[in-house]
C-alpha positions as CSV (number, residue, x, y, z in Angstrom):
1,M,16.4,-8.1,6.8
2,S,16.7,-4.5,6.5
3,Q,17.1,-2.8,9.9
4,L,14.7,-0.1,11.0
5,E,16.3,1.8,14.0
6,F,13.6,0.9,16.7
7,E,13.8,-2.8,15.7
8,K,17.5,-2.9,16.6
9,P,17.2,-4.5,20.0
10,I,14.6,-7.0,18.4
11,L,17.1,-7.9,15.7
12,E,20.0,-8.4,17.9
13,L,18.1,-10.8,19.8
14,E,16.9,-12.6,16.9
15,G,20.5,-12.8,15.7
16,K,21.6,-14.4,19.1
17,I,18.8,-16.9,18.8
18,A,20.1,-17.9,15.2
19,E,23.6,-18.3,16.5
20,L,22.4,-20.6,19.4
21,R,20.5,-22.6,17.0
22,H,23.6,-23.1,14.8
23,V,25.5,-24.0,17.7
24,S,22.9,-26.6,18.8
25,S,22.7,-28.2,15.4
26,A,26.4,-28.2,15.1
27,Q,27.1,-29.7,18.6
28,G,24.4,-32.2,19.0
29,S,25.6,-33.0,22.6
30,V,25.0,-29.4,23.9
31,N,21.5,-29.0,24.8
32,I,20.5,-25.5,24.8
33,A,16.8,-25.8,23.8
34,E,15.5,-24.1,27.0
35,E,17.7,-21.2,26.5
36,I,16.5,-20.7,22.7
37,T,12.8,-21.1,23.9
38,R,13.6,-18.4,26.8
39,M,14.9,-16.0,24.2
40,Q,12.4,-16.6,21.6
41,S,9.7,-15.8,24.2
42,K,11.6,-12.6,25.1
43,A,11.9,-11.4,21.5
44,H,8.2,-12.2,20.8
45,K,7.3,-9.9,23.8
46,L,9.7,-7.2,22.8
47,L,8.2,-7.4,19.5
48,Q,4.7,-7.1,20.9
49,Q,5.6,-4.0,23.1
50,T,7.3,-2.2,20.2
51,Y,4.7,-2.5,17.7
52,S,2.0,-1.7,20.1
53,K,3.2,1.7,20.6
54,L,4.6,2.8,17.4
55,T,5.0,6.7,16.9
56,P,3.8,8.1,13.7
57,A,7.2,8.5,12.5
58,Q,7.9,5.0,13.2
59,K,4.9,3.9,11.2
60,V,6.2,5.8,8.2
61,Q,9.4,3.7,8.4
62,V,7.5,0.4,8.6
63,A,5.3,1.5,5.6
64,R,8.4,2.2,3.6
65,H,10.3,-0.9,4.6
66,P,12.0,-2.1,1.4
67,E,10.8,-5.9,2.2
68,R,7.2,-5.2,2.6
69,P,5.1,-7.2,-0.1
70,H,4.6,-5.2,-3.2
71,F,2.1,-5.0,-5.8
72,K,3.7,-8.0,-7.7
73,D,3.7,-10.1,-4.7
74,Y,-0.1,-9.4,-4.1
75,I,-0.6,-10.4,-7.7
76,A,1.3,-13.6,-7.3
77,G,-0.8,-14.3,-4.0
78,L,-4.0,-13.4,-4.8
79,I,-4.6,-13.2,-8.6
80,T,-4.6,-16.0,-11.2
81,D,-4.4,-15.6,-15.1
82,F,-3.0,-12.0,-14.6
83,T,-2.4,-10.3,-18.0
84,P,-0.7,-7.0,-17.6
85,L,-2.0,-4.3,-20.3
86,A,0.7,-1.6,-21.4
87,G,0.5,1.8,-22.6
88,D,-1.9,4.9,-22.5
89,R,-2.3,4.8,-26.3
90,N,-1.0,8.2,-26.3
91,F,2.5,8.6,-25.3
92,A,4.2,5.5,-23.7
93,E,4.2,2.7,-21.2
94,D,4.6,3.7,-17.4
95,N,6.2,1.0,-15.4
96,A,5.5,2.5,-12.0
97,L,1.8,2.0,-12.5
98,V,0.9,-1.6,-13.5
99,G,-2.5,-2.8,-14.4
100,G,-4.2,-5.5,-16.3
101,L,-6.9,-8.2,-16.1
102,G,-7.0,-11.3,-13.8
103,R,-9.2,-13.4,-11.6
104,F,-9.7,-13.0,-8.0
105,N,-11.3,-16.2,-6.6
106,G,-12.5,-16.9,-10.1
107,Q,-14.0,-13.5,-10.3
108,S,-12.6,-11.7,-13.7
109,C,-11.7,-8.2,-12.5
110,V,-9.2,-5.4,-13.4
111,I,-6.2,-4.8,-11.1
112,I,-4.2,-1.5,-11.1
113,G,-1.5,-0.6,-8.7
114,H,1.9,0.9,-7.8
115,E,5.1,-1.3,-8.3
116,K,8.3,0.1,-6.3
117,G,10.5,-2.7,-7.4
118,N,12.6,-4.8,-4.9
119,D,16.3,-4.3,-5.9
120,T,18.1,-1.8,-7.8
121,A,17.3,-2.6,-11.2
122,S,13.6,-3.2,-10.8
123,R,13.4,0.2,-8.7
124,I,14.9,2.0,-11.5
125,K,12.7,0.2,-13.9
126,H,9.6,1.1,-11.9
127,N,10.7,4.6,-11.1
128,F,10.4,3.8,-7.2
129,G,6.5,3.5,-7.7
130,M,6.2,7.3,-8.9
131,A,4.0,7.2,-11.9
132,R,4.3,9.6,-14.8
133,P,1.2,11.0,-16.7
134,E,1.0,8.1,-19.0
135,G,0.6,5.8,-16.2
136,Y,-2.5,7.6,-14.9
137,R,-3.9,7.7,-18.4
138,K,-3.4,4.1,-18.7
139,A,-5.3,3.7,-15.4
140,Q,-8.2,5.8,-16.9
141,R,-8.2,3.4,-20.0
142,L,-8.3,0.4,-17.8
143,L,-11.2,1.9,-15.8
144,K,-13.0,2.6,-19.0
145,M,-12.4,-1.2,-20.0
146,A,-13.8,-2.4,-16.5
147,E,-17.1,-0.5,-17.1
148,Q,-17.4,-1.7,-20.6
149,F,-17.0,-5.3,-19.5
150,Q,-18.8,-4.9,-16.2
151,L,-15.8,-6.1,-14.2
152,P,-14.9,-4.9,-10.7
153,V,-11.8,-3.0,-10.1
154,I,-9.0,-3.6,-7.3
155,T,-6.5,-0.9,-6.9
156,L,-3.5,-1.4,-4.5
157,V,-1.7,1.8,-3.6
158,D,2.0,2.1,-2.7
159,T,3.6,5.4,-3.8
160,A,5.4,8.3,-2.3
161,G,3.7,10.4,-4.9
162,A,3.6,11.1,-8.5
163,Y,6.7,11.8,-10.4
164,P,7.7,15.5,-10.2
165,G,10.1,15.6,-13.1
166,V,10.1,18.3,-15.9
167,G,8.8,15.9,-18.4
168,A,6.0,14.7,-16.4
169,E,5.0,18.1,-15.8
170,E,5.3,19.2,-19.5
171,R,3.2,16.2,-20.3
172,G,0.4,17.3,-17.9
173,Q,1.0,15.5,-14.6
174,S,-1.9,17.4,-12.6
175,E,-4.4,17.0,-15.5
176,A,-3.8,13.4,-15.7
177,I,-4.1,13.0,-12.1
178,A,-7.4,14.8,-12.1
179,K,-8.7,13.0,-15.0
180,S,-7.9,9.7,-13.2
181,I,-9.7,10.8,-10.0
182,E,-12.7,11.8,-12.2
183,S,-12.6,8.4,-14.0
184,C,-12.8,6.8,-10.6
185,L,-15.8,8.8,-9.6
186,R,-17.5,8.1,-12.9
187,T,-16.8,4.4,-13.4
188,Q,-20.0,2.3,-12.9
189,S,-18.1,-0.7,-11.7
190,P,-17.2,-1.6,-8.2
191,I,-13.8,-0.2,-6.9
192,I,-12.0,-1.5,-3.9
193,S,-8.6,0.2,-3.0
194,V,-6.1,-1.0,-0.5
195,V,-3.3,1.2,0.6
196,I,-0.6,-1.4,1.0
197,G,2.5,0.8,2.0
198,E,2.6,4.4,1.4
199,G,-0.3,6.5,0.3
200,G,1.2,9.6,-1.1
201,S,-0.6,12.9,-2.2
202,G,-2.3,13.0,-5.5
203,G,-0.3,10.1,-6.9
204,A,-2.1,7.8,-4.5
205,I,-5.7,9.3,-4.5
206,A,-5.7,9.2,-8.4
207,I,-6.6,5.5,-8.1
208,A,-7.9,5.4,-4.7
209,V,-11.3,7.1,-5.0
210,A,-13.3,4.0,-4.5
211,D,-16.4,2.5,-3.1
212,K,-14.4,0.9,-0.3
213,V,-11.0,2.1,0.7
214,C,-8.9,0.2,3.3
215,M,-5.4,0.4,4.7
216,L,-2.8,-2.2,6.0
217,E,-2.3,-1.6,9.9
218,H,1.1,0.2,9.5
219,S,0.5,1.9,6.1
220,I,0.3,5.6,5.8
221,Y,-1.9,8.1,3.6
222,S,-1.2,11.6,3.5
223,V,-1.5,14.8,1.2
224,I,2.3,15.5,1.5
225,S,5.3,13.4,2.9
226,P,6.5,14.3,6.4
227,E,9.9,15.5,4.9
228,G,8.0,17.7,2.3
229,C,5.7,19.1,5.1
230,A,8.8,19.6,7.5
231,S,10.7,21.6,4.7
232,I,7.7,23.9,3.9
233,L,6.4,24.4,7.6
234,W,9.8,24.3,9.6
235,R,12.2,24.9,6.8
236,S,14.0,21.9,7.9
237,G,13.6,18.1,7.0
238,S,14.8,17.4,10.6
239,F,11.3,17.8,11.8
240,A,9.8,15.1,9.9
241,G,8.9,13.5,12.9
242,E,6.8,16.2,14.2
243,A,5.3,16.5,10.7
244,A,4.4,12.8,10.8
245,A,2.4,13.4,13.9
246,A,0.7,16.6,12.9
247,L,-0.2,15.1,9.4
248,K,-2.5,12.4,11.1
249,L,-1.3,10.0,8.3
250,T,-1.8,6.5,9.9
251,A,-4.4,4.1,9.5
252,Q,-5.8,4.5,12.8
253,D,-6.2,8.4,12.5
254,L,-7.7,8.2,9.2
255,Y,-10.2,5.5,10.3
256,E,-11.0,7.8,13.3
257,F,-11.8,10.6,11.0
258,K,-13.9,8.2,8.6
259,L,-11.8,8.6,5.7
260,I,-11.2,5.0,5.3
261,D,-13.6,1.9,5.8
262,A,-11.4,-0.6,7.3
263,I,-8.1,-1.4,8.8
264,I,-6.4,-4.8,7.7
265,A,-4.3,-6.2,10.4
266,E,-0.7,-7.0,9.8
267,P,1.3,-9.9,10.9
268,L,3.1,-9.2,14.2
269,G,6.2,-7.0,13.3
270,G,4.8,-5.8,10.2
271,A,3.9,-7.3,6.8
272,H,7.8,-7.2,6.1
273,R,8.0,-10.2,8.4
274,N,5.3,-12.3,6.9
275,H,4.3,-11.9,3.3
276,D,1.9,-14.8,3.3
277,E,-0.1,-13.6,6.3
278,A,-0.3,-10.1,5.2
279,I,-1.5,-10.9,1.4
280,S,-3.9,-13.4,2.7
281,N,-5.4,-10.7,5.1
282,V,-5.9,-8.4,2.2
283,G,-7.4,-11.0,0.3
284,R,-10.0,-11.7,2.8
285,Q,-10.7,-8.2,3.0
286,I,-11.2,-7.7,-0.8
287,E,-13.3,-10.9,-0.8
288,K,-15.7,-9.2,1.9
289,Y,-16.0,-6.0,0.0
290,L,-16.7,-7.8,-3.5
291,G,-19.4,-9.9,-1.6
292,E,-21.1,-6.8,-0.4
293,L,-20.8,-4.9,-3.7
294,T,-22.0,-7.6,-5.9
295,P,-24.2,-7.5,-7.7
296,W,-24.3,-3.9,-8.7
297,N,-26.3,-1.2,-10.3
298,G,-23.7,1.3,-12.0
299,H,-25.8,4.3,-11.6
300,D,-26.3,3.6,-7.7
301,L,-22.6,3.1,-7.3
302,V,-21.6,6.3,-9.0
303,Q,-24.2,8.1,-6.9
304,A,-23.0,6.4,-3.6
305,R,-19.4,7.0,-4.4
306,R,-19.9,10.8,-5.0
307,K,-21.9,11.0,-1.7
308,K,-19.2,9.2,0.2
309,F,-16.3,11.5,-0.7
310,L,-18.5,14.8,-0.6
311,A,-19.1,13.7,2.9
312,Y,-15.5,13.8,3.9
313,G,-14.7,16.1,6.8
314,R,-18.3,16.9,7.4
315,N,-18.7,14.1,10.2
316,L,-15.9,15.0,12.4
C-alpha cells in the first residue's frame, strides 16, 4: 500500500503484525496469537484516533491516494451491462472523462465520470483524469441522450481539474465546461453526482451540477487546488497546508455550508483500505436518491435544480 506520511506509525504496526503472522504459521509450536491480537487492537485504535482528527491537508492526501477506488471500480461494483460510448462527434475521444449506458439495480441509466488510471500506462491513457474539451462535449451528448430516452444520470467526480494544455485551450476548454454546466442545468432527467476523490475546479463542476450532490467522507471539492492557491496568495507551494484549511474544501465544510446534500461514510482508514465497503456505501446513497427522484417531471426537476444552485451562499 502507498504510504501517507501521517499513516507511517499505523503501517509500521501493521507490518509487524504481518511478520508475526508469518512466524506463527512457519513455526506452529510458537503461540503468539495473543500478541497479534493485542497489536491488532492497538493498530485499530491508532487508526481510529488518526482518522478522527485529520487536518484539511491530510484529507487532501487521502482524497488523492492512488489506491482509492476509481470510476472503473465503481462501474464494476455497481453497474451491470455497462456500454461505454466514445467521442464528441466533433473532434476526438477523451479518455479522462468516461461515459456510457448501464443498469443500476436493474434501472437503465447514463453514467459519466472521471477516470484517473491505476498504473503508469493507464494514467497516461486517461491523462490523470484531466479532461479535454472533447470530454465535456461528450458529456453534453450523453446528457441529451439521457433526456431523450428519459434515463437518470449518475456522475462520479474525481479530477484535479480540466486539462490546462495549449491544445485544450485552443479547442475551447472554458466554453466546453460552461456548456456542460448549462447542459446539466437544462437536462430534464434526474442527475445524481458523487465526489469520490478530488473535485477540482470547473473540471469537476462541469458534471456535478446535479439534483443531489454528495461526497465521500475524505474527498475534497474546491475552486482551486491547495498548491495553486498557495502559489497565488503566498507565492510558494510550501503553504499548501494553510491554503487547504482556508479553502474549506472538505466534505464536512461543504455540508456545513449547505453546498452538498450528504456525506457518504468511508471505511475506517479511508476508501483505499476497503474498496468493496466504499463502493457499497456509494451504491446505497445513489439508490436512496434515485428512489426520492423517481418518478420525475422534467420541467419541475429543472426548476428545482436552478433554484438549488442559485441559493448557494444565501443560507450561511
